[in-house]
C-alpha positions in Angstrom: -11.3 -19.9 -6.3 -7.6 -19.3 -6.1 -6.4 -17.7 -2.8 -5.2 -13.9 -3.2 -1.5 -13.2 -3.8 0.6 -12.1 -0.7 1.0 -8.6 -2.5 -2.9 -8.4 -2.9 -3.4 -9.2 0.9 -0.8 -6.5 1.7 -2.4 -4.0 -0.5 -5.8 -4.8 0.7 -4.5 -4.8 4.4 -2.9 -1.2 3.9 -6.3 0.0 2.4 -8.1 -1.4 5.4 -5.7 0.6 7.8 -7.2 3.7 6.7 -10.6 3.0 6.5 -11.1 1.5 9.9 -10.9 4.2 12.9 -8.5 3.1 15.3 -5.8 1.3 13.0 -5.9 4.7 11.2 -5.4 6.8 14.2 -2.6 4.3 15.6 -0.5 4.3 12.2 -0.9 8.2 11.9 0.3 8.5 15.3 3.4 6.6 15.0 4.1 8.5 11.7 3.7 12.0 13.2 5.7 11.0 16.1 8.5 9.8 13.6 8.4 12.9 11.8 8.5 15.4 14.6 11.0 13.6 16.7 13.4 13.0 13.5 13.3 16.9 12.7 14.3 17.8 16.4 17.0 15.1 16.3 18.3 16.2 12.9 18.4 19.9 14.2 21.1 18.9 16.8 24.0 17.8 14.3 23.3 20.9 12.3 24.2 22.9 15.1 27.0 20.8 16.4 28.6 20.0 13.1 29.4 23.7 12.3 33.2 23.7 13.8 36.5 22.0 13.1 36.7 18.7 11.9 38.3 16.3 14.4 38.1 12.5 14.3 37.4 12.0 17.7 34.8 9.4 19.4 33.0 12.6 21.2 32.3 14.1 17.8 31.0 10.8 16.3 28.6 10.4 19.3 25.9 13.1 18.2 25.2 11.8 14.9 25.2 8.4 15.9 22.2 9.3 18.0 20.6 10.9 15.2 21.2 7.8 13.1 19.8 5.2 15.7 16.7 7.7 16.0 16.0 7.5 12.4 16.4 3.8 12.2 14.5 3.3 15.2 11.3 5.5 14.1 11.5 4.2 10.5 11.8 0.7 11.8 8.8 1.4 14.3 6.6 2.6 11.3 7.2 -0.6 9.4 6.6 -2.6 12.4 3.2 -0.9 12.9 2.2 -1.2 9.4 2.9 -4.9 9.4 0.9 -5.6 12.9 -2.0 -3.9 11.6 -2.1 -5.6 8.4 -1.5 -8.9 10.3 -4.0 -8.1 13.0 -1.2 -9.2 15.4 -2.2 -7.5 18.8 0.8 -8.9 20.3 3.1 -6.9 18.1 0.9 -3.7 18.4 1.6 -4.2 22.3 5.2 -4.6 21.4 5.4 -1.3 19.7 4.0 0.6 22.6 6.9 -1.2 24.8 9.4 -0.2 22.0 8.3 3.4 22.2 9.0 3.3 25.7 12.6 2.0 25.1 12.8 5.1 22.6 11.8 7.6 25.3 14.6 5.9 27.8 17.2 6.3 24.9 16.0 9.9 24.4 16.0 10.8 28.1 19.8 9.2 28.2 20.9 10.9 25.1 20.5 14.5 26.8 23.1 13.6 29.2 25.5 12.0 26.7 25.3 14.5 24.4 25.4 17.6 26.9 28.9 15.6 28.0 30.0 15.2 24.4 29.4 19.1 23.9 31.2 20.1 27.0 34.3 18.0 26.2 34.4 19.3 22.7 34.1 22.9 23.6 37.1 22.4 25.9 39.0 21.2 22.5 37.5 24.4 21.0 35.9 22.4 18.4 32.8 24.4 17.8 32.8 28.0 16.5 29.6 28.8 18.1 30.0 28.4 22.1 26.1 28.3 22.5 25.7 25.1 21.1 24.2 23.4 24.3 21.8 26.6 25.0 20.5 26.2 21.4 19.8 22.4 21.6 18.9 21.5 25.0 15.2 22.4 24.4 14.9 20.2 21.3 16.5 17.2 23.2 14.3 17.7 26.4 11.3 17.9 23.8 12.0 14.5 22.2 11.3 12.3 25.1 8.3 14.5 26.1 6.7 14.1 22.8 7.5 10.2 22.9 5.9 10.0 26.5 2.7 11.8 25.2 2.3 9.8 22.2 2.9 6.4 24.1 0.0 7.1 26.5 -2.1 7.6 23.3 -0.9 4.5 21.7 -1.6 2.6 24.8 -5.2 3.3 25.0 -5.6 2.8 21.0 -3.9 -0.6 21.7 -6.8 -1.5 24.2 -9.5 -0.5 21.3 -7.3 -2.4 18.9 -7.2 -5.6 20.8 -11.0 -5.5 21.4 -11.3 -4.8 17.4 -8.8 -7.8 16.3 -10.3 -10.4 18.8 -13.3 -11.3 16.0 -10.5 -11.5 13.2 -8.3 -14.1 15.3 -11.5 -15.9 16.0 -12.0 -16.6 12.5 -8.6 -17.4 11.8 -8.1 -19.9 14.4 -11.6 -20.7 15.7 -13.0 -21.0 19.5 -10.7 -23.6 20.6 -8.9 -22.1 23.7 -5.8 -24.5 23.5 -5.3 -23.4 20.0 -5.9 -19.8 20.6 -3.1 -20.1 23.3 -0.5 -21.7 20.9 -1.2 -19.0 18.3 -0.7 -16.5 21.0 2.8 -17.8 22.0 3.5 -18.0 18.3 2.8 -14.3 17.9 4.8 -13.5 21.0 7.7 -15.2 19.6 7.6 -13.7 16.2 7.2 -10.3 17.7 10.2 -10.8 19.8 12.3 -11.8 16.7 11.4 -8.5 15.2 12.4 -6.5 18.3 15.7 -8.6 18.8 16.9 -7.4 15.2 16.2 -3.7 15.9 18.1 -3.6 19.5 20.9 -5.9 18.0 21.7 -3.7 15.1 21.3 -0.5 17.4 23.9 -2.1 19.8 26.4 -2.8 16.9 26.0 0.5 15.2 27.1 2.2 18.1 29.9 -0.2 18.7 31.2 0.2 15.2 30.9 4.0 14.9 31.8 5.3 18.3 34.0 2.7 19.9 35.2 0.8 16.7 37.0 -2.6 17.0 40.2 -3.2 18.9 41.6 -4.1 15.4 40.5 -4.9 12.0 39.6 -8.4 12.5 37.3 -7.3 15.6 35.7 -4.6 13.5 35.2 -7.0 10.6 33.8 -9.9 12.6 31.1 -7.5 14.3 30.0 -5.9 11.1 29.5 -9.4 9.7 27.2 -10.3 12.4 24.5 -7.9 11.4 24.0 -10.0 8.2 24.4 -13.3 10.0 21.8 -12.2 12.7 19.2 -11.3 9.9 19.8 -15.0 8.5 19.2 -16.5 11.9 16.1 -14.7 12.8 14.5 -15.1 9.3 15.5 -19.0 9.6 14.1 -19.2 13.3 10.5 -17.7 12.1 10.4 -20.1 9.1 11.6 -23.1 11.2 8.8 -22.3 13.8 6.0 -21.9 11.0 7.1 -25.2 9.4 7.4 -26.8 12.9 11.1 -27.9 12.0 12.7 -29.3 15.3 16.0 -29.8 14.1 16.1 -26.2 12.7 14.8 -24.9 16.1 17.5 -26.8 18.2 20.2 -25.2 15.9 18.7 -21.8 16.4 18.6 -22.2 20.2 22.2 -23.0 20.3 22.8 -19.8 18.4 20.6 -17.9 20.7 22.9 -18.9 23.8 25.8 -17.9 21.6 24.3 -14.5 21.3 23.4 -14.1 24.9 27.0 -15.1 25.8 28.2 -12.4 23.5 26.1 -9.7 25.0 26.8 -10.6 28.6 30.7 -10.4 27.6 30.2 -7.1 25.8 28.3 -5.6 28.8 31.2 -6.7 31.2 33.4 -5.2 28.7 31.9 -1.8 28.6 32.7 -1.5 32.5 36.2 -3.1 32.3 38.6 -0.4 33.7 41.1 -1.2 31.2 38.4 -0.3 28.2 36.7 2.8 29.9 37.9 5.5 27.5 36.9 3.7 24.5 33.3 3.2 25.8 32.8 6.4 27.8 31.1 8.4 25.0 28.2 5.8 24.7 28.4 3.9 28.0 25.1 4.6 29.2 23.2 4.1 25.9 25.2 1.0 24.8 24.5 -0.5 28.4 20.6 0.3 27.8 20.8 -1.4 24.6 22.8 -4.5 25.9 20.6 -5.0 28.8 17.4 -4.8 26.6 19.0 -7.2 24.4 19.8 -9.6 26.9 16.1 -9.6 28.1 14.9 -9.9 24.9 17.1 -12.9 24.2 16.0 -14.7 27.3 12.5 -14.2 26.5 13.0 -15.4 22.9 14.5 -18.7 24.0 11.6 -19.2 26.6 9.0 -18.6 24.0 11.0 -20.6 21.5 10.6 -23.6 23.9 7.1 -23.0 24.3 6.5 -23.1 20.5 8.6 -26.1 20.2 6.5 -27.9 22.7 3.5 -27.0 20.5 4.5 -28.5 17.7 2.4 -31.3 16.2 -0.9 -29.9 18.0 -2.4 -28.6 14.7 -1.2 -24.9 14.7 0.9 -25.3 11.7 -2.2 -26.2 9.5 -3.9 -22.9 10.6 -0.4 -20.8 9.8 -0.1 -22.6 6.4 -3.8 -22.1 5.4 -3.7 -19.6 2.3 -5.5 -16.4 3.1 -9.1 -16.7 2.2 -10.7 -14.2 -0.1 -13.6 -12.4 1.5 -16.9 -12.5 0.2 -18.6 -9.2 -0.8 -22.0 -8.2 0.9 -24.2 -9.5 -2.2 -22.5 -12.7 -2.5 -22.6 -13.1 1.5 -26.2 -12.0 1.4 -27.1 -14.7 -1.4 -25.2 -17.6 0.4 -27.0 -17.0 3.5 -30.4 -16.6 1.8 -29.5 -20.0 0.1 -28.7 -21.7 3.3 -31.4 -20.4 5.4 -34.1 -21.1 3.0 -34.0 -24.9 2.3 -36.5 -26.7 0.0 -38.8 -28.5 2.2 -41.2 -30.6 0.3 -44.8 -30.1 1.0 -47.4 -32.6 1.3 -50.6 -31.6 -0.5 -52.3 -35.2 -0.8 -54.7 -36.5 1.9 -54.0 -40.2 2.4 
């Protein structure tokens, strides 16, 4: 029997999410959080944009926070959907950690937006001078909601870990060393997905609020986004195929990315650049630090995966998904196996 197509696997996995208790509640919690927080976040620009149009970095700060939150929540929904279909408990735990990062970002934006509103009011930008009192409650509610949802997600992640243990056992087997190699592979793939979000988040803030110091820097920074996507896709493919040459090339690129973010972090606090980075200094710092940590963890896990090449994990990863038998087929097969034909001796010698 031919293995099911990838589309069929995703369709079946999506249906399975809503037919199983804990995957359903985990996914619905992520969606509900995204909708509520995006509505609250969208309310802030709707109030603050009702004033004079001035192209200033402070005025760009508020919609930039909105854009990043929308990107973050939508990307988190996609990651959750992908993790539940793949039964990737590591990625599910990563979603909980990413939710904490969104909580920190939501808390940081309160002070940054308050400062931006104060400066803009000094320039007489807003027709409505009660902007901050009208938006403060929504801004405070966002991290509070994320924190509450994160507690529930952590409990459900533990339940999902228990529920998916049997599925992982069926795929990899009971070999402890093979399960450990598969665990490192899952961690590495999950790190690549989170690397993408934090790199893009940092780049968006830099391009929109700070801008390049010239057209060349702006163009190179913008071009880094598709290049990064290509690098991360190649990294996943090289690991799955156990391509050592490709892994060494990706490793060199990781070191280049690490150097870039360390340079950018130092530049944020350069006294000569203070004015350019001030509107998003705290949020850029948070994104830069988290990205540096993620790159370091990615490099470490890439080395671990490299050392695991040639030990049999590739065969498990490239094995096509098997079509599950229905209950009647399984029952018939088990009956057929359990009832062997034993010849009886009816004659007496």
